[in-house]
N, C-alpha and C positions, 0 to 999 in steps of 0.2 A: 095572683097577689101583686099589688102595685110595686112592691120592692123588687120583685123579680124582673118586671118590665123595666124599671128604672136602671137596674144593673145591666140588663141587655142593651139598653139604649146607651149607657156609658161606655160600652165596648165599641160603639160605632163612631164615625166622624160626622154624623148628621148635625151635631151642635155647631161644629166648625163651619159647615156649609151654610148654616143659618146666621153666622156672624157672632157666635158666642165663644167665650174663652174656655169654658168647661161644660161638661154635661150637667153639673150641679147648677150652674148659672142658668142653663136653658130650662131645667126643671123648675127652678125657682120662679123664673119669669112666666113660663107657660102655664104652670099649674097653680100659680099664685100661692106659693109657699115661702117660708123663710129659708135662708141658706142652710141653717142647721137641720131643719126638717128634711130638706131635699138630700143633704149629705147622709142623714140617718137612713133614708130609704135605699140609697145606692149601696151603703155599707151592708145593711141587712141583706139585701138581694145578693150581694157578692159572697156573703158568708153563710147563706141559708143552707147550702148543701151540707155543711159541716155541723149545722145546728138543728138537726131533725127533732131532738127532744124539746128544744126551745120553741120551735115552730108548733109542735103538738101542744105545748103548754099554753101558747097564745090562743090556739084554736079552741082549746077547752075552757078558756076564760080564767086560767089559773094565774096568769101574769099579763101585764099590759105590753103594748108595743114598745113603750119607752124602756122597759126592762130588757126586751130583746135587743134594742138598739145598743144598750150598754154592753150586753154580752157580745154582740157582733163587733163592736169597736175593740173590746178586749181580745177577741179572737184574732182580729186583724193585726194586733200589736204583738201578741205572744206566740202566735202560730200553734205548733203542735203541743206546746206546754199548757194549752187551755184545759181547765178542769170544768167542763160544762155542767156536770152533775152537781158539783159543789155550788157553783153560781146559781143554778136553778133552785136549790134548796133555800138559798138566801132570798132569791127573787120572789118566791112564793110568800114570804112572810115580812118583807121589808118594803118600805116606801121607795119611790124612785130616787129621792134625794139620798137616803141612806144606802141604797144599793149602788149608787154611783161611787160612794166611798169604798164599798166592798170590792168593786171592780178595780179601783185604783190599787187597793192592797194586793189583789190578785196579780195585777201587772207587775208590781214591785217584787212580789215573791217569785214570779216566773223569770224576771230579768232585772235584777236590782240595778246594775250599771246602766242598762238601756233606759230604765225608768228615770234615773237621776239625770242622765244626759238629756233626755227629752224635756224634763222640767227646767234644766238650765237653759236649753234653747228657747223655751217659752219666755223665761225672764229676760234673756238677752234680746229677744225680739220686741220687747215693750217699746212703744213709741207714742209720743203725743205731739202733734203739731197744730198750730192755729194760724189762720190767714185772715187778714182784714180786707173785706171787700171795699169797693169804692164808696159805698154808702155808709161804711162804718160797721156793717154786720160782721160778726166774728164767725168764721167757719172752722170747725174743730174736727180733727181726724185722729183717732187713737187706736192702738193695739195693746191690749193688756194680757198678762199671763192669767192662769186660772185663778190664783189667789187674789190678785188685784181686781180681776173682773168680778169675782164673787163679792168682794168687799164693796165695789162701786154699786153693784145691783142691790145689795143688802141695804146700803145707805139711801139709794134713790127711790126704790119701789114704794116704801111707806109714804114718802113725800109726793109721789106721783099718783096717788089714789084720787078719785073724783071727789071734789069738794061738796058734792050734793047732786040732786037730780037735775038741777039747772046747769051743771057744769058740762058744757058741750065740747070741751077740748078733746082732741084725739090723744092716743097714748103717746105719740112722739112729742106732741106739744107739752103734755104733762111731764114727761121725762126731762125735757129741756128746762121747763120752769123749775123742776125739782133740783136740777144741777145748779141753777142760779141761786135758789133758796139755800142750798148747802154751802155755796161759796159765800153768800152774804152772812150766813150764820158764823162761818169761820172768821170772816173779817171782823164781825161784831165782837167776837169772843177771843180774838187772838191776843198776842202779847207783843207790842201794844195793839189795842183795837184800832182798826182803820177802815175807811171806806174809800171807794174809788172817787177821785177828785175830778171835778169838771170846772174849768175856768171859763166864765162867760163875761164878755164885755159888750154891752149893747145900750140902746137908748129906749126911753119910754115909747117913742113913736114906733120903733121896730117891734117892741113887744106887743103893742096894741094891734098890729096887722098880722100877727101870727095866726095861721089857720091850724087849729089843734083838734085832735081827735079826743074822744071821751077819755081814753087811757092816759092822755097827756095833760088833763085838766089840773091835776095836783101840781105838776112841775110848773106849768104856766102860771098858776096862782102864786106859787112861791116866788117866782121871778118877779112878778108884778109887785108883790108885797115888799120884797127886798129893795127893788128899784125905787119905789115910792118912799120907803123909809129913808134911804140915803138921799133922795132928792130933798125931802123935808129938812133933813139935818144939814145939808150943805148949801142950799140956795140962800143967797144973801138977803133977798127981799121977796115979798109975796109976788112981785111982778116978774121975777126972774124965771126964765124957762130952762130947765135942765137939758143939757146936751149929752151926746154920747160919751164925752170925756168926763162927765160927772160920776161915772160908775166904774172906775178901774178896779175897784175891790169887790165887785158884785159876786164873783165866784167865791171869794173868801167868806163873804157874809152868808152865802147859801150853805157852805160847808159847816159854818158855825151853827146854823140852824139845824142841819141834818144830824 
């Protein structure tokens, strides 16, 4: 079983010799798995000797690997207080999502104080930072507790579905777009409603030499329209040529249009 091999590998220092920080990181990179999936394999392999009944249930097709992973994680946290028979009864009739909650209840019952302390540590560890790259790109890094993470996933996943058969965005791109959609929705419906503001001061000549991609056509068109409108309103005579100083309020006009 892969989990047993993963657990044996985790007891070696081979991953360090290959330049990785942890066995889970090595498994993730080498086996093309997510970090969570790699951690589940290691945990199951480490606890499998104690979970003979659970291993038999998986082999018989009575429960899935995800159920065993939850049982293994519970076993690692509660130790000898684990009631495997009770958890197996629930695993056979519950979905993975519901069984996850069952395991949380089992952890709390086995060690109420430890469970609360762990939850507090998760909340205290929450962090969100962002950094602006030289080109204006925003880099976001976050750590959320269980409740916060579940809330974010629940909010984003419906918005990250493919828009149709022609939607060729990968999942990471769709999740990023969903986060932006969620933020824009909050700004539009906030109290008071607001949008990000961008102040632009330019000339018609500059606008006309912009090389734009397809996704920038709307913005480019709005800039041209706003600039031309202000030029027509301000120029004193048909022969006057608007300069860059003719448009100090261009950004404000665009915001009014938006």
